[in-house]
C-alpha positions in Angstrom: 44.1 10.3 79.0 45.8 7.7 81.2 44.6 4.2 80.8 43.4 2.4 83.9 45.4 -0.7 84.4 43.5 -3.7 83.0 40.0 -2.3 82.8 37.1 -4.6 82.0 33.7 -3.2 80.8 31.2 -5.9 81.5 27.6 -5.5 80.4 25.1 -7.8 82.2 21.5 -8.2 81.0 18.8 -7.8 83.6 17.6 -11.4 83.4 21.1 -12.6 84.2 21.6 -10.0 86.8 18.4 -10.9 88.7 18.7 -14.6 88.1 18.8 -16.9 91.2 22.1 -18.2 89.7 24.8 -15.9 90.8 27.7 -17.3 88.8 28.2 -13.9 87.0 28.9 -12.2 90.3 31.4 -14.9 91.2 33.1 -14.4 87.9 33.2 -10.6 88.4 34.8 -11.3 91.9 37.3 -13.6 90.2 38.3 -11.0 87.7 38.6 -8.3 90.3 40.6 -10.5 92.6 43.4 -10.5 90.0 43.8 -6.7 90.3 41.6 -5.8 87.4 39.1 -2.9 87.6 35.5 -3.5 86.4 33.1 -1.0 84.9 29.8 -2.9 85.1 26.8 -1.8 83.0 23.5 -3.4 84.0 20.5 -3.6 81.7 17.0 -3.1 83.1 14.2 -4.8 81.0 13.4 -7.4 83.7 13.6 -4.8 86.5 11.3 -2.4 84.6 8.8 -5.3 84.2 8.9 -6.1 87.9 8.5 -2.4 88.8 5.5 -1.9 86.6 3.9 -5.0 88.1 4.5 -3.5 91.6 2.7 -0.2 90.7 0.1 -2.2 88.6 0.8 -0.2 85.4 1.1 -1.4 81.9 4.4 -0.8 80.1 3.6 1.3 76.9 5.2 0.3 73.6 5.2 1.9 70.2 4.7 0.0 67.0 7.3 1.4 64.6 6.4 2.1 61.0 9.3 0.0 59.7 8.3 -3.0 61.9 9.4 -3.8 65.4 8.5 -2.2 68.7 10.1 0.3 71.1 9.4 1.3 74.7 7.4 4.5 74.8 9.2 6.9 77.1 7.4 10.2 77.6 8.3 12.1 80.8 5.9 10.2 83.0 7.1 6.8 81.9 10.7 8.0 82.1 10.2 8.7 85.8 9.0 5.1 86.3 12.0 3.7 84.3 14.4 5.7 86.5 12.7 4.3 89.6 12.9 0.8 88.3 16.6 1.0 88.0 17.0 2.8 91.4 14.6 0.5 93.3 15.0 -2.9 91.6 18.3 -3.2 89.7 20.8 -1.2 91.7 20.0 -2.5 95.2 20.0 -6.1 93.9 23.3 -5.9 92.1 25.0 -3.9 94.9 23.9 -6.6 97.5 25.2 -9.5 95.3 28.6 -7.9 94.6 29.0 -6.9 98.3 28.2 -10.6 99.2 31.3 -11.4 97.1 33.4 -9.1 99.2 33.7 -6.4 96.6 33.7 -2.6 97.1 31.1 -1.3 94.7 30.0 2.2 93.6 26.6 2.2 91.8 24.6 5.0 90.3 22.4 5.8 87.4 24.7 6.9 84.5 22.8 10.2 84.0 23.0 11.3 87.6 25.2 14.5 88.1 25.9 14.4 84.3 28.3 11.5 84.6 27.1 10.2 81.2 25.3 12.5 78.7 23.4 11.9 75.5 21.4 13.5 72.8 17.7 12.9 72.3 16.8 10.8 69.3 14.7 12.2 66.4 10.9 11.9 66.3 9.6 8.3 65.8 7.4 7.2 62.9 4.9 4.9 64.4 1.6 3.1 63.6 -1.2 4.0 66.0 -4.7 2.6 65.5 -3.7 1.5 62.0 -2.6 5.0 61.0 0.8 6.5 60.6 1.8 9.3 63.0 4.8 11.1 64.5 5.8 10.7 68.2 8.0 13.5 69.4 7.9 13.1 73.2 9.6 9.7 73.6 12.8 10.4 75.6 15.2 8.0 74.2 18.8 9.0 73.3 22.2 8.2 72.0 25.5 8.4 73.8 27.4 11.8 73.7 30.1 11.9 76.4 31.2 10.8 79.9 33.3 12.2 82.7 36.2 9.8 82.3 38.3 11.5 85.1 35.6 11.0 87.7 35.1 7.3 86.7 38.9 6.8 86.9 39.0 8.5 90.3 36.3 6.0 91.6 38.6 3.1 90.8 41.0 4.3 93.5 38.4 3.4 96.1 36.2 0.8 94.5 36.7 -2.6 92.8 33.6 -2.2 90.7 31.9 0.9 89.3 28.3 0.0 88.3 26.3 2.2 86.0 22.8 1.8 84.6 20.6 3.7 82.1 19.2 6.3 81.7 21.6 9.1 80.8 21.4 12.9 81.1 20.1 15.0 78.1 23.1 17.2 77.2 20.8 20.0 76.0 18.3 19.7 78.9 20.2 18.7 82.0 17.1 18.3 84.1 15.9 15.5 81.7 16.9 11.8 81.5 17.1 9.8 78.3 16.6 6.1 78.0 19.5 4.3 76.2 20.1 0.7 75.3 22.5 -0.7 77.9 24.5 -2.6 75.2 25.3 0.6 73.3 26.0 2.4 76.6 28.6 -0.3 77.4 30.2 -0.2 74.0 30.6 3.6 74.0 32.0 3.6 77.6 34.4 0.9 76.5 35.7 3.1 73.7 35.8 6.3 75.7 37.5 4.7 78.7 40.1 2.8 76.5 39.1 -0.5 78.2 41.2 -3.6 77.7 38.2 -6.0 77.5 34.5 -5.6 76.7 32.2 -8.5 77.7 28.5 -8.7 76.9 27.0 -11.3 79.2 23.8 -12.7 77.9 21.3 -15.5 78.5 22.6 -17.6 75.6 26.0 -19.0 74.8 27.4 -16.3 72.6 26.0 -15.9 69.1 24.2 -19.1 68.1 24.1 -20.3 64.5 20.9 -22.1 65.4 18.9 -20.5 68.2 17.3 -23.8 69.0 20.8 -25.4 69.4 22.6 -24.1 72.6 25.9 -25.7 71.4 25.9 -24.0 68.1 28.0 -21.0 69.3 30.0 -19.2 66.6 33.5 -18.7 67.9 34.6 -15.8 65.6 32.7 -13.0 63.8 34.7 -10.9 61.3 33.8 -7.6 59.6 32.8 -9.2 56.4 30.7 -12.0 57.8 27.0 -12.2 56.7 24.9 -12.1 59.8 21.4 -12.9 58.6 20.9 -15.5 61.2 21.2 -13.0 64.1 17.6 -12.3 65.3 15.8 -10.3 67.9 17.6 -8.6 70.8 20.9 -10.2 69.7 20.9 -7.7 66.7 21.5 -4.8 69.1 24.3 -6.7 70.9 26.0 -7.3 67.6 25.7 -3.6 66.6 27.2 -2.6 69.9 30.0 -5.2 69.6 30.8 -4.0 66.1 30.8 -0.3 67.2 33.3 -1.2 69.9 35.8 -3.1 67.7 35.7 -0.4 65.0 36.2 2.5 67.4 38.1 1.2 70.3 41.0 -0.9 71.6 39.2 -3.5 73.6 38.8 -7.1 72.5 35.1 -7.8 72.4 33.1 -10.9 73.0 29.6 -12.0 73.8 29.5 -14.7 76.5 26.9 -16.9 78.1 25.6 -16.4 81.7 28.5 -18.4 83.2 31.1 -16.4 81.3 32.7 -19.5 79.9 35.4 -19.0 77.3 34.3 -22.2 75.5 30.9 -20.6 74.8 31.9 -17.2 73.6 31.8 -15.3 70.3 34.7 -13.0 69.6 34.4 -10.0 67.2 37.3 -9.0 65.0 38.0 -5.7 63.4 39.6 -7.5 60.4 38.4 -9.6 57.5 38.3 -13.4 57.7 41.5 -13.8 55.7 42.2 -17.3 57.0 45.9 -17.0 56.3 49.2 -17.2 58.2 48.5 -13.9 59.8 45.1 -14.7 61.3 46.5 -15.8 64.6 49.0 -12.9 64.8 46.2 -10.4 64.1 44.0 -11.9 66.9 46.9 -12.1 69.4 47.7 -8.4 69.0 44.0 -7.5 69.2 43.6 -9.2 72.6 45.3 -7.0 75.1 47.6 -8.9 77.4 49.6 -6.6 79.6 51.7 -8.5 82.1 49.5 -10.3 84.7 46.5 -9.8 82.5 47.3 -12.6 80.0 44.4 -14.8 80.9 42.0 -13.6 78.1 44.6 -14.3 75.4 45.7 -17.6 76.9 42.1 -18.9 77.1 41.4 -17.6 73.6 44.3 -19.6 72.3 43.4 -22.7 74.4 39.9 -22.8 73.0 40.5 -21.8 69.4 43.9 -23.2 68.3 43.1 -26.7 67.0 45.9 -28.5 65.1 45.7 -32.2 64.3 48.2 -34.2 66.4 48.8 -31.3 68.8 47.7 -31.4 72.4 47.0 -28.2 74.3 46.9 -27.3 78.0 47.3 -24.5 80.4 49.9 -25.2 83.1 49.8 -24.1 86.8 51.6 -20.8 86.0 49.0 -19.9 83.4 51.3 -20.6 80.4 49.7 -22.0 77.3 51.4 -25.3 76.3 51.2 -27.1 72.9 52.9 -30.4 72.3 53.4 -32.3 69.1 55.1 -35.8 69.1 55.9 -38.0 72.0 59.6 -38.8 71.5 62.4 -38.4 74.0 64.2 -35.6 72.2 62.4 -32.4 73.0 62.8 -29.0 71.3 61.2 -26.2 73.2 60.0 -23.0 71.5 59.4 -20.6 74.4 57.7 -17.3 73.6 55.9 -14.9 75.9 52.3 -13.6 75.5 52.5 -10.5 77.8 53.3 -6.9 76.8 54.3 -3.8 78.6 51.4 -1.3 79.3 49.8 1.3 77.0 47.7 0.2 74.2 46.7 1.8 70.9 44.3 0.8 68.2 45.6 -2.1 66.1 45.7 -1.4 62.4 46.7 -3.7 59.6 46.8 -3.8 55.8 48.1 -6.2 53.2 51.8 -5.4 54.1 52.0 -5.0 57.9 50.3 -4.8 61.3 51.0 -2.4 64.1 49.9 -2.6 67.7 51.3 -3.3 71.2 53.1 -6.5 71.2 53.5 -6.8 67.4 57.3 -7.0 67.8 57.8 -7.9 71.5 56.9 -10.6 71.1 53.6 -11.8 69.6 55.0 -11.9 66.1 57.6 -14.5 67.3 55.0 -16.5 69.2 52.5 -16.7 66.3 55.4 -18.1 64.2 55.9 -20.8 66.8 52.2 -21.7 66.5 52.7 -21.9 62.7 55.5 -24.3 63.3 53.1 -26.7 65.0 51.3 -26.9 61.6 54.3 -27.2 59.4 56.8 -29.4 61.2 56.9 -33.1 60.8 58.2 -34.3 64.2 60.1 -37.6 64.0 59.1 -40.5 66.1 61.8 -39.9 68.6 61.1 -36.2 68.9 58.8 -33.8 70.5 58.0 -30.2 69.7 56.9 -28.2 72.7 55.6 -24.6 72.2 55.0 -22.6 75.3 53.5 -19.1 75.6 54.8 -17.8 78.9 53.2 -15.2 81.2 54.9 -12.3 83.0 58.1 -12.1 80.9 57.9 -8.3 81.0 57.9 -8.0 84.8 60.4 -9.0 87.3 58.5 -12.1 88.5 59.0 -14.0 85.2 56.5 -16.5 86.7 55.9 -18.3 83.4 59.6 -18.9 82.7 60.4 -20.0 86.2 57.6 -22.5 86.0 58.9 -23.8 82.7 62.4 -24.0 84.2 61.3 -26.0 87.2 58.6 -28.3 85.7 59.3 -28.9 82.0 62.4 -30.2 80.3 64.0 -29.9 76.9 67.1 -30.8 75.0 67.3 -27.4 73.2 65.4 -24.1 73.4 64.5 -21.4 70.9 63.3 -18.3 72.6 60.8 -16.2 70.7 62.3 -12.7 70.8 62.8 -10.3 67.9 66.3 -10.5 66.4 65.6 -9.5 62.8 65.5 -12.3 60.3 69.2 -12.1 59.5 70.4 -12.5 63.1 70.6 -15.1 65.8 70.7 -14.1 69.4 73.2 -16.2 71.4 73.1 -14.3 74.7 71.7 -11.6 76.9 73.0 -9.5 79.8 71.6 -10.4 83.2 69.5 -8.1 85.4 70.2 -6.9 88.9 67.2 -4.9 90.0 67.6 -3.0 93.3 64.9 -1.2 95.2 66.3 1.8 97.1 64.4 3.4 100.0 65.8 6.5 101.8 64.1 8.1 104.8 65.2 11.3 106.5 63.7 13.6 109.1 62.4 16.7 107.5 64.6 19.7 107.4 64.5 23.1 105.8 66.1 23.0 102.3 68.2 26.0 103.2 69.7 24.4 106.2 73.5 24.5 106.0 74.1 20.8 106.7 71.0 19.5 105.0 71.4 16.6 102.6 68.0 15.9 100.9 66.8 12.4 100.1 67.3 13.3 96.4 70.9 14.3 97.0 71.4 11.2 99.1 70.0 9.0 96.3 72.5 10.3 93.8 75.4 9.6 96.2 74.1 6.1 96.7 73.6 5.5 92.9 77.2 6.6 92.2 78.5 4.4 94.9 76.6 1.4 93.7 77.8 2.0 90.1 81.4 2.0 91.4 80.8 -1.2 93.3 79.1 -3.0 90.4 81.9 -1.8 88.0 84.4 -3.8 90.1 82.3 -6.9 89.4 81.4 -6.1 85.8 83.2 -3.3 84.0 80.8 -3.6 81.1 77.5 -3.3 82.9 74.7 -1.0 81.9 73.0 1.1 84.6 69.5 2.7 84.4 67.3 4.4 87.0 63.8 3.1 86.1 61.8 4.8 88.9 62.1 7.6 91.4 59.3 8.5 93.8 59.7 11.2 96.5 57.0 12.0 99.1 56.5 13.1 102.7 55.0 11.1 105.5 54.3 13.1 108.6 57.8 14.7 109.5 59.8 12.3 107.3 61.0 12.7 103.7 60.9 9.4 101.8 62.5 8.6 98.4 61.9 5.2 96.7 63.8 4.3 93.5 64.6 1.3 91.3 68.0 0.8 89.8 68.6 -1.7 87.0 72.1 -3.0 86.4 72.5 -5.1 83.2 75.2 -7.7 84.0 77.4 -9.0 81.2 77.4 -12.7 80.2 80.5 -14.4 81.6 80.4 -12.6 85.0 80.4 -15.1 87.9 76.8 -16.3 88.5 77.6 -15.8 92.2 78.3 -12.1 91.7 75.6 -11.0 94.1 77.4 -12.5 97.1 80.5 -10.6 96.2 78.7 -7.3 95.9 78.6 -5.1 99.0 75.1 -3.6 99.2 75.4 -2.2 102.7 74.6 1.6 103.0 74.0 4.1 105.8 71.1 3.5 108.2 69.0 6.1 106.4 69.0 4.0 103.2 67.9 0.4 102.7 68.5 -1.7 99.6 66.3 -4.6 98.5 67.3 -7.0 95.8 64.2 -7.3 93.5 65.9 -9.6 91.0 69.4 -11.0 90.4 69.5 -12.9 87.1 73.0 -13.7 85.6 73.8 -13.0 82.0 74.0 -15.9 79.6 75.9 -16.7 76.3 75.3 -19.8 74.3 78.2 -21.5 72.4 78.4 -21.4 68.6 79.4 -25.0 68.1 76.2 -26.7 69.4 73.8 -28.6 67.2 71.1 -26.0 67.6 73.3 -23.1 66.4 74.6 -25.3 63.5 71.0 -26.1 62.6 70.3 -22.3 62.2 73.6 -21.8 60.4 72.5 -24.4 57.8 69.1 -22.7 57.5 70.6 -19.2 57.0 73.0 -20.7 54.4 70.2 -22.3 52.4 68.6 -18.9 52.2 72.0 -17.3 51.2 71.9 -15.2 54.4 75.1 -14.2 56.1 74.1 -14.7 59.7 75.1 -12.2 62.5 75.3 -13.5 66.0 74.0 -11.1 68.7 74.6 -10.5 72.4 71.9 -8.2 73.7 72.0 -5.9 76.7 68.4 -6.7 77.6 67.3 -9.8 79.5 64.9 -12.5 78.4 63.4 -15.8 79.5 66.7 -17.3 78.2 68.5 -16.0 81.3 65.8 -17.5 83.6 66.1 -21.0 82.0 69.9 -20.8 81.9 70.1 -20.5 85.7 69.3 -24.2 85.9 69.5 -25.6 82.4 73.3 -25.1 82.3 74.0 -27.6 79.6 71.0 -27.0 77.4 71.6 -25.0 74.2 69.4 -21.9 74.1 69.2 -19.3 71.3 66.6 -16.6 70.5 65.2 -15.9 67.1 62.2 -14.0 65.7 61.1 -11.4 63.2 60.9 -7.7 64.0 63.2 -4.8 64.9 64.0 -5.1 68.6 64.7 -1.3 68.7 60.9 -1.0 68.6 60.5 -3.0 71.8 58.4 -1.2 74.4 57.9 1.8 72.1 54.7 3.0 70.6 55.8 2.3 67.1 55.8 -1.5 67.0 55.0 -3.0 63.7 55.6 -6.3 61.8 56.0 -6.7 58.0 54.2 -9.8 56.7 57.1 -10.4 54.3 59.5 -10.6 57.3 57.1 -12.9 59.1 57.2 -15.2 56.1 61.0 -15.2 55.8 61.4 -15.8 59.5 59.0 -18.8 59.3 61.0 -20.3 56.5 64.3 -19.9 58.4 62.8 -21.2 61.6 61.2 -24.2 60.0 64.4 -25.2 58.2 66.4 -24.8 61.4 63.9 -27.0 63.3 63.9 -29.6 60.6 67.8 -29.7 60.7 67.7 -30.1 64.5 65.2 -33.0 64.4 67.0 -34.5 61.4 69.9 -35.6 63.7 67.4 -38.0 65.4 65.4 -39.0 62.4 68.8 -40.0 60.7 69.5 -42.3 63.7 66.0 -43.8 63.3 66.6 -44.4 59.6 70.0 -46.0 60.3 68.5 -48.2 63.1 65.8 -49.3 60.6 68.4 -50.1 57.9 70.5 -52.1 60.4 67.6 -54.1 61.5 66.6 -54.7 57.9 70.1 -56.0 57.1 70.1 -58.2 60.1 66.7 -59.6 59.2 
């Protein structure tokens, strides 16, 4: 099943949904405005209460034999529950989301068999002080949903809103009541959602229910949860189901959906080791332009003494340690290419989207903030950039234009024995060909596809004159008809060698016939750092101390190194990080913890050597002043 780009499943409790404070709708609008799709699940307890008041009917409950109570749902009451959702909850939610300018589709989950379930077993209850069995209460558990229909709705709507009840899979004419939290959790798993949010009246899971600021930031599989009480128990069960079965990151948030008052759930043990941050980073999906959840998690949860943290205007996470004039920048990226799969880890390794490219590298950068002693004259800046995997490279461009540094280490996988000194540049061209429709058997017909191959060959010839060592790839071809016109759109990538004149684009003739147009989507030059700079020498010393014969790399890909180098012409820039870059953008990314450890050792040693050139100056100045005194 294809994954919907950046899908949020948001479960909102009925009290929050019907509240006079509409912050939750504003937050949903904010999320949708960034191009995300939202599957909204709305609970109904408050709406059911209002409906029963309107019809002047008492809500029946059952006293369960093991303690607790459950709503009694025989057929007659099930009809009233259905009406409560249809007449109270759905119209209210629809109006509030439309007020936000959103296109919303809303229906009861069970209508037309969209979501089906199985009826639960008979209930053991206490009635008039005696035990008895109740068989006619229509409550159920999730069974299946029509994922293709829900996906199709997102082509036309920003928000798809579903509410209980669901349809009985064995008796289609019958509805079954279901807990909305569990419905949201199952749909999150079945739809392969990127993020699952339970929005509730309190600020996440509270350690002390009487203390609103006692939110627990992280809950792991092995955590004791005896302090969880009442309705929150069901939310915790739903959250744990989702993290065990699905790919979403899962958290319970307060009514204002604030990151600072949220509890994240983790499908891992609380190991509290060097790999904790890496595990969490991989488990929070962050496909390009959807990095916000990961950025905010890091902003609110990475606390290191002596380190300041902020989010810059591009959305990058920025850590700084030290206030000296000599700045070393560690620039990683937090976004990944699309397609997610379930993250798994054991004592030796972790696999998941972004493990290699390039969350393993960035988690090592965060570890450096803990381990490096920055001299008085130095500053260590660690930046997690956004949008590295797409042409915009918004994070790196912002860094280039608004930050400064004396040397840069890019967080990209090189393998622990290698240091990357350069990358090819990227010339990305958008080709559009439009031709009047003709019969394919016409004698003089040249189809748009035929025309494209002629243009591609011609462009390759022209680029070869500028760069004989370029690498060319067609990354997209889309052909379609519009009225009587055949249209072909394609994207060509040319990887431009380091050393080619940075002004190569002006020397390249991109003019074609009137039926074809060419748009430059990106033109970034290649870059190659010199071997004799202090930064490379610092790495050389580090490799030598580990008895590693270093290999210097020039890669045919492109990284944020190229973006910085367009302006930071005299700034040494290298790339280093653990992982096999051959796994980049594949569905087989994994990181070995041993390699993570070795890369951290080499990286720390290299950074210490780079800073030592300034700390030695500080020592000499101090000794000179001491002698003068």
